[in-house]
C-alpha positions as CSV (number, residue, x, y, z in Angstrom):
1,M,0.1,0.1,0.1
2,G,2.6,2.6,0.9
3,S,4.5,1.9,-2.4
4,V,1.0,2.6,-4.3
5,A,0.7,5.8,-2.3
6,T,4.2,6.8,-3.3
7,D,3.6,6.3,-7.0
8,A,0.4,8.1,-6.8
9,T,1.9,10.9,-5.2
10,A,4.9,11.1,-7.6
11,G,2.4,10.9,-10.4
12,A,0.6,13.8,-9.5
13,V,3.6,15.9,-8.7
14,R,5.0,15.0,-12.2
15,A,1.8,15.7,-13.7
16,A,1.6,19.2,-12.2
17,I,5.3,19.9,-13.2
18,T,4.8,18.7,-16.7
19,G,1.5,21.0,-17.2
20,R,-0.8,18.1,-18.1
21,R,-3.0,18.8,-15.1
22,R,-5.0,22.3,-15.7
23,D,-6.1,24.4,-12.6
24,V,-9.5,25.3,-13.9
25,A,-10.7,27.3,-11.0
26,G,-7.5,29.3,-11.1
27,S,-7.9,30.0,-14.8
28,V,-11.5,31.3,-14.5
29,F,-10.5,33.6,-11.5
30,A,-7.5,35.1,-13.4
31,L,-9.6,35.8,-16.3
32,L,-12.3,37.5,-14.0
33,L,-9.6,39.7,-12.7
34,A,-8.3,40.5,-16.1
35,A,-11.8,41.3,-17.3
36,A,-12.3,43.6,-14.1
37,L,-9.1,45.4,-14.9
38,V,-10.2,45.8,-18.5
39,M,-13.6,47.2,-17.4
40,S,-12.0,49.7,-15.0
41,L,-9.5,51.0,-17.5
42,A,-12.2,51.4,-20.3
43,F,-14.4,53.4,-17.7
44,L,-11.4,55.5,-17.1
45,T,-10.5,55.8,-20.5
46,V,-14.0,57.2,-21.5
47,L,-14.1,59.7,-18.6
48,L,-10.8,60.8,-19.5
49,V,-11.4,61.1,-23.3
50,D,-14.7,63.1,-22.7
51,V,-13.2,65.5,-20.2
52,G,-10.1,66.2,-22.6
53,V,-12.4,66.6,-25.7
54,R,-14.2,69.2,-23.7
55,G,-11.6,70.9,-21.6
56,I,-8.5,71.0,-23.7
57,P,-10.1,73.3,-26.3
58,V,-11.1,75.8,-23.5
59,I,-7.3,75.8,-22.4
60,A,-6.0,75.9,-25.8
61,E,-8.4,78.8,-26.4
62,R,-7.9,80.9,-23.3
63,G,-4.3,80.0,-22.7
64,V,-2.6,81.5,-19.9
65,G,-5.8,83.6,-19.0
66,F,-7.4,80.6,-17.8
67,F,-4.9,80.0,-15.0
68,T,-4.7,83.9,-14.3
69,S,-8.4,84.9,-14.0
70,G,-10.2,84.8,-11.0
71,T,-13.7,83.4,-10.1
72,S,-16.6,85.1,-12.1
73,T,-20.3,85.1,-12.9
74,S,-19.2,85.2,-16.4
75,A,-18.0,82.1,-18.3
76,A,-15.9,84.2,-20.6
77,R,-13.9,85.7,-17.5
78,A,-13.9,82.9,-15.2
79,G,-10.7,81.1,-14.4
80,I,-9.0,78.8,-11.7
81,D,-6.5,81.8,-10.3
82,Q,-8.2,81.9,-6.9
83,A,-9.3,78.4,-6.7
84,L,-5.4,77.3,-7.4
85,V,-4.3,79.7,-4.8
86,G,-6.5,78.5,-2.6
87,S,-5.7,74.7,-3.0
88,L,-2.1,75.7,-2.4
89,L,-2.6,77.4,0.5
90,L,-4.5,74.1,1.9
91,A,-1.6,71.9,0.8
92,A,0.6,74.1,2.7
93,I,-1.3,74.0,6.0
94,V,-1.6,70.3,5.5
95,A,2.3,69.7,5.0
96,V,2.9,71.9,8.3
97,V,0.5,70.2,10.2
98,A,0.2,66.6,9.1
99,F,3.6,65.8,8.2
100,P,5.3,66.5,11.5
101,L,2.8,64.7,13.4
102,G,2.6,61.8,11.1
103,I,6.0,61.2,11.0
104,G,6.6,61.5,14.7
105,A,3.8,59.2,15.4
106,A,5.3,56.7,13.2
107,V,8.4,57.1,14.7
108,Y,7.3,56.3,18.1
109,L,5.1,53.5,17.1
110,E,7.8,52.0,15.4
111,E,11.2,52.6,17.3
112,Y,9.9,53.8,20.9
113,A,6.5,51.9,22.0
114,R,6.7,48.5,23.2
115,D,4.7,45.8,21.6
116,T,1.9,45.7,23.8
117,R,-2.0,45.2,23.4
118,L,-2.6,48.9,23.4
119,T,0.2,49.5,20.9
120,R,-1.6,47.1,18.4
121,I,-5.1,48.5,19.1
122,I,-3.9,52.1,18.2
123,T,-2.2,50.6,15.1
124,A,-5.5,49.0,14.0
125,N,-7.3,52.1,14.7
126,I,-4.9,54.2,12.7
127,R,-5.3,51.6,9.6
128,N,-9.2,51.9,10.1
129,L,-9.3,55.6,10.0
130,A,-7.4,55.3,6.7
131,G,-10.2,54.0,5.2
132,V,-12.9,56.2,6.5
133,P,-15.1,58.2,4.0
134,S,-13.7,61.7,3.4
135,I,-17.1,63.3,4.3
136,V,-17.1,62.0,7.8
137,Y,-13.8,64.0,8.3
138,G,-15.7,66.8,6.6
139,I,-18.2,66.3,9.7
140,L,-15.3,66.1,12.3
141,G,-14.1,69.5,10.6
142,L,-17.4,71.1,10.8
143,V,-17.8,70.2,14.5
144,L,-14.1,70.4,15.7
145,F,-12.6,73.1,13.6
146,V,-15.5,75.5,12.2
147,E,-17.7,75.8,15.6
148,A,-15.1,75.1,18.4
149,L,-12.2,77.0,16.7
150,G,-14.3,79.6,15.9
151,G,-15.5,80.3,19.0
152,V,-12.0,80.5,20.6
153,L,-10.1,82.4,17.8
154,P,-11.3,85.8,16.1
155,M,-11.9,84.3,12.7
156,R,-14.7,83.7,10.4
157,A,-17.5,81.6,11.9
158,T,-17.8,79.4,8.7
159,G,-15.4,78.9,5.8
160,N,-12.2,80.1,6.9
161,L,-8.9,78.8,5.4
162,L,-7.4,77.4,8.6
163,S,-10.5,75.1,9.4
164,G,-10.2,73.7,5.9
165,G,-6.6,73.0,6.1
166,L,-6.6,71.3,9.2
167,T,-9.6,69.2,8.0
168,L,-7.7,67.9,5.3
169,A,-4.6,67.3,7.7
170,V,-6.7,65.3,9.9
171,L,-7.7,63.3,6.9
172,V,-4.3,62.4,5.6
173,L,-2.6,61.8,9.1
174,P,-3.6,58.4,8.9
175,I,-2.0,57.9,5.6
176,V,1.5,59.5,6.6
177,I,1.7,57.4,9.7
178,I,1.0,54.1,7.8
179,T,3.5,54.9,5.0
180,S,5.9,56.3,7.2
181,A,5.6,53.4,9.5
182,E,6.0,51.0,6.5
183,A,9.1,52.7,5.5
184,L,10.6,52.5,8.9
185,R,10.0,49.0,9.3
186,A,11.4,48.4,6.0
187,V,15.1,49.3,7.3
188,P,17.1,45.8,8.3
189,S,17.5,45.4,12.1
190,S,21.1,44.7,11.6
191,I,21.6,48.6,10.8
192,R,20.0,49.4,13.9
193,E,22.1,46.3,15.7
194,A,25.1,47.6,14.4
195,A,24.6,51.2,15.4
196,Y,24.2,50.0,18.8
197,G,27.3,47.9,18.7
198,V,29.4,51.0,18.6
199,G,28.0,52.5,21.3
200,A,25.3,54.9,20.0
201,T,22.0,55.9,21.7
202,R,18.5,55.1,20.4
203,W,18.0,58.9,19.5
204,E,21.6,58.7,17.4
205,V,20.5,55.6,15.6
206,I,17.2,56.6,14.7
207,R,18.6,60.3,13.5
208,G,21.9,59.0,11.8
209,H,20.7,55.7,10.4
210,V,17.2,54.6,10.4
211,L,15.6,57.7,9.4
212,P,18.0,58.5,6.3
213,C,17.5,55.1,5.3
214,A,13.8,55.3,5.5
215,A,13.6,58.7,3.9
216,P,12.8,57.8,0.7
217,G,9.7,56.0,1.7
218,V,8.5,58.6,4.0
219,L,8.8,61.1,1.3
220,T,6.8,59.1,-1.3
221,G,4.1,58.6,1.1
222,T,3.8,61.9,2.2
223,V,4.0,63.4,-1.5
224,L,0.9,61.0,-2.3
225,A,-0.9,62.0,0.9
226,L,-0.5,65.6,-0.1
227,A,-1.9,64.8,-3.7
228,R,-4.9,63.3,-2.2
229,A,-5.5,66.1,0.0
230,F,-5.4,68.5,-3.2
231,G,-8.1,66.4,-4.8
232,E,-10.3,66.3,-2.0
233,T,-14.0,68.1,-2.2
234,A,-16.7,66.7,0.2
235,P,-14.7,67.8,3.6
236,L,-14.2,71.5,2.2
237,L,-17.6,71.6,1.2
238,L,-18.9,70.7,4.7
239,V,-16.5,73.2,6.4
240,G,-17.6,76.0,4.3
241,A,-15.5,76.5,1.2
242,V,-16.9,79.3,-1.0
243,T,-18.6,77.7,-4.2
244,G,-19.7,80.9,-5.7
245,F,-18.2,84.2,-6.7
246,F,-16.5,86.0,-3.7
247,S,-13.8,88.4,-3.2
248,T,-10.9,88.4,-0.8
249,G,-10.7,92.0,-0.8
250,S,-7.7,93.8,1.0
251,A,-7.0,91.2,3.8
252,G,-3.7,91.3,5.2
253,G,-1.6,89.5,7.8
254,V,-1.4,85.8,8.4
255,D,-4.0,85.8,10.9
256,R,-6.6,87.4,8.5
257,L,-5.4,85.3,5.8
258,L,-6.2,82.2,7.8
259,G,-9.5,83.5,8.9
260,S,-10.9,84.5,5.6
261,P,-13.2,82.7,3.1
262,Y,-11.4,80.8,0.3
263,T,-12.4,78.3,-2.3
264,A,-10.3,75.4,-3.7
265,L,-9.7,73.8,-7.4
266,P,-12.5,70.7,-6.6
267,V,-14.7,73.1,-5.0
268,Q,-14.4,75.4,-8.0
269,I,-15.1,72.6,-10.3
270,F,-18.2,71.2,-8.2
271,D,-19.6,74.8,-8.6
272,W,-19.0,74.8,-12.4
273,T,-20.8,71.5,-12.8
274,R,-24.2,73.0,-11.2
275,A,-24.2,75.9,-13.6
276,P,-26.9,76.1,-16.3
277,D,-24.8,77.4,-18.7
278,P,-22.8,74.8,-21.0
279,A,-19.8,77.3,-21.2
280,F,-19.4,76.3,-17.4
281,Q,-19.5,72.8,-18.2
282,D,-16.7,73.1,-20.4
283,L,-14.7,75.3,-17.7
284,A,-15.4,72.7,-15.3
285,A,-13.9,70.1,-17.9
286,A,-10.9,72.3,-18.2
287,G,-10.2,72.7,-14.6
288,I,-10.3,68.9,-14.3
289,V,-7.6,68.5,-17.0
290,A,-5.5,71.0,-15.0
291,M,-6.0,69.1,-11.8
292,V,-5.6,65.6,-13.6
293,V,-2.0,67.0,-14.8
294,A,-1.0,68.4,-11.5
295,L,-2.0,65.1,-9.7
296,L,0.0,63.0,-12.3
297,A,2.8,65.4,-12.0
298,V,3.0,65.0,-8.3
299,N,2.5,61.1,-8.7
300,G,5.5,61.1,-11.2
301,F,7.7,63.0,-8.6
302,A,6.8,60.7,-6.0
303,I,7.9,57.7,-8.2
304,W,11.0,59.5,-9.2
305,L,11.6,60.2,-5.6
306,R,11.3,56.4,-5.0
307,N,13.7,55.1,-7.4
308,R,15.9,58.0,-7.1
309,Y,16.7,57.2,-3.4
310,E,15.5,53.6,-3.3
311,R,18.1,51.2,-1.5
312,K,18.0,47.4,-1.8
313,W,19.3,45.5,1.2
């Protein structure tokens, strides 16, 4: 009986190696995955072609004026100047707030915190927060940063720039923590052990060895998180971003700037799509083209950073 079982096993292995036994279920599953990929790419291609056909002629006709004109009730004079400036200011607030907090939290979780049950619960909740819909962060920003912050600081009660930037910073904070933690975890432990072996302290090991080695992954993650914040719309609508014509007037000083009304490029595109005039629909398509190009440039920069400074252990 033992020889028969051995011969049967050898025959099954020989058939699998020579390819005479086909995995029908695996082939069907792979085919379904390929079909899902093709359908996703088809939908994406149709959307991009439709937006490009309607938006590129507007950019070609208006030229630089489309990027330097402000918000207007006339489609012939409207542009993305104010919206683009608002998006850049929001991105600056996100970078100042979310990046130091996120990277610092990742360093603590990976290098200082012990592997306890509390640490694992915190890590699991951070990963869960990364998948929360952005509109939930908008509600959080409305309650925490608009109402609470507006009652403490002498700012506009709704729709100030600081509340929008802080809301986006909280939105991307879990992503920054996760990507930074993964980059730190990818650094081989032998580098830490070698530094400890020559008498370095924990902070010297982190500052001089771990962080420089993890910098490519950390930078890539932070750039991609910033790109996500640049394209968010729902949270800004909830925290009071202006969706129509407005003028910032002669606001001067950082405090008045942070407390002033604002708009952003995704919000401006959303407002144009609601307008009944077809010319505004074409402006929205042109704005989408501009935002897609900006996001592709940011993602390309992140890929360049990863390939330029990637280290193989």
